[in-house]
C-alpha positions as a printed NumPy array, in Angstrom:
array([[  27.066,  -90.679, -162.984],
       [  30.442,  -90.343, -160.854],
       [  29.706,  -87.607, -158.026],
       [  33.26 ,  -85.312, -157.534],
       [  33.802,  -83.702, -153.939],
       [  36.734,  -81.234, -153.622],
       [  38.73 ,  -80.285, -150.695],
       [  41.482,  -78.869, -149.522],
       [  41.472,  -75.306, -150.772],
       [  42.516,  -72.598, -148.791],
       [  44.512,  -69.522, -148.419],
       [  48.62 ,  -69.728, -148.55 ],
       [  51.33 ,  -66.883, -149.337],
       [  53.441,  -67.214, -152.07 ],
       [  55.963,  -69.87 , -152.156],
       [  53.415,  -71.983, -149.717],
       [  51.853,  -75.496, -150.627],
       [  48.409,  -76.777, -150.983],
       [  46.915,  -80.308, -151.489],
       [  43.705,  -80.74 , -153.258],
       [  41.815,  -83.767, -153.318],
       [  38.906,  -84.841, -155.214],
       [  36.935,  -87.944, -154.323],
       [  34.795,  -89.76 , -156.842],
       [  32.253,  -92.141, -155.983],
       [  29.501,  -93.737, -158.18 ],
       [  30.063,  -96.28 , -160.108],
       [  30.625,  -96.386, -164.09 ],
       [  31.099,  -98.93 , -167.178],
       [  32.977,  -96.468, -169.008],
       [  36.681,  -96.136, -168.875],
       [  37.051,  -92.907, -166.599],
       [  39.492,  -89.894, -167.27 ],
       [  39.526,  -87.458, -164.905],
       [  41.38 ,  -83.847, -164.534],
       [  41.913,  -80.35 , -162.72 ],
       [  40.813,  -77.278, -164.025],
       [  40.992,  -73.717, -162.413],
       [  39.135,  -70.666, -163.09 ],
       [  40.176,  -66.834, -161.862],
       [  37.608,  -64.43 , -161.805],
       [  37.02 ,  -62.631, -165.419],
       [  39.332,  -65.328, -167.197],
       [  38.824,  -68.664, -169.357],
       [  38.814,  -71.562, -167.382],
       [  42.054,  -73.604, -168.154],
       [  43.353,  -77.021, -167.839],
       [  46.012,  -78.033, -164.857],
       [  46.447,  -81.788, -165.292],
       [  45.076,  -84.593, -166.67 ],
       [  45.211,  -87.833, -166.194],
       [  44.059,  -90.76 , -168.398],
       [  45.122,  -93.646, -170.866],
       [  44.153,  -96.161, -167.817],
       [  46.4  ,  -93.758, -165.006],
       [  49.181,  -94.532, -167.471],
       [  49.452,  -90.667, -168.902],
       [  49.585,  -87.417, -167.338],
       [  49.723,  -84.004, -168.461],
       [  50.141,  -80.744, -166.997],
       [  49.537,  -77.405, -168.343],
       [  52.7  ,  -75.278, -169.222],
       [  52.147,  -72.883, -166.377],
       [  52.509,  -75.542, -163.465],
       [  54.793,  -78.045, -164.733],
       [  57.376,  -78.478, -162.14 ],
       [  55.333,  -77.259, -159.393],
       [  52.308,  -79.352, -159.333],
       [  51.814,  -82.909, -159.344],
       [  48.598,  -85.201, -159.981],
       [  48.389,  -88.395, -158.09 ],
       [  45.738,  -90.908, -157.516],
       [  44.63 ,  -93.1  , -154.589],
       [  42.887,  -96.054, -156.39 ],
       [  41.997,  -97.419, -152.782],
       [  40.456,  -94.767, -151.919],
       [  39.126,  -93.761, -155.288],
       [  40.754,  -90.6  , -154.802],
       [  42.454,  -87.979, -157.239],
       [  45.284,  -84.864, -155.945],
       [  46.684,  -82.225, -156.836],
       [  49.791,  -81.181, -154.565],
       [  50.925,  -77.708, -155.619],
       [  54.146,  -76.423, -154.459],
       [  55.686,  -72.893, -155.033],
       [  52.192,  -71.341, -155.364],
       [  52.578,  -67.841, -157.114],
       [  49.601,  -65.275, -157.024],
       [  48.551,  -65.912, -160.467],
       [  47.768,  -69.631, -159.034],
       [  44.721,  -67.976, -157.304],
       [  41.368,  -69.343, -158.729],
       [  38.402,  -71.727, -158.082],
       [  39.919,  -75.218, -158.657],
       [  37.541,  -77.82 , -159.712],
       [  38.216,  -81.894, -160.808],
       [  35.796,  -83.43 , -163.573],
       [  35.743,  -86.906, -165.087],
       [  34.408,  -88.521, -168.151],
       [  34.59 ,  -91.234, -170.791],
       [  37.966,  -91.547, -172.078],
       [  37.531,  -91.3  , -175.819],
       [  40.809,  -92.346, -176.61 ],
       [  42.186,  -89.122, -178.199],
       [  40.804,  -87.017, -175.485],
       [  38.189,  -86.96 , -172.116],
       [  34.732,  -86.535, -172.723],
       [  34.241,  -84.553, -169.223],
       [  30.566,  -85.012, -168.004],
       [  30.844,  -84.784, -164.02 ],
       [  32.551,  -81.644, -162.322],
       [  32.625,  -81.056, -158.323],
       [  31.851,  -78.031, -156.584],
       [  35.123,  -76.417, -156.788],
       [  37.311,  -75.049, -154.06 ],
       [  39.015,  -71.746, -153.799],
       [  42.895,  -71.242, -153.675],
       [  44.015,  -67.822, -152.89 ],
       [  47.623,  -66.963, -152.8  ],
       [  48.875,  -63.357, -151.324],
       [  52.049,  -61.829, -151.74 ]])
């Protein structure tokens, strides 16, 4: 099983930036896909950005397109989420997940503990 640890959350003002990281460990014999999710109090968890197809494809949620960028550092087995132009509505607990790439989607099996992002006006 893949172990995931997020870091980089914090508090920023509107328009600020944060860079989240998700360090993965543990060997897997399966093709792995990964993604970032977020959940605000009282709201459903939503997908933020996914990377799949062997890292060849990246998907972004409509609400973060043009502001967030997902990247990978294969040497360190780490996934990042660069968040720019942050808005109060971005406030949430951000989690990374990993799973098996099914070709048509990711079967997420492992989740990190989450990191809090707070954006103030």
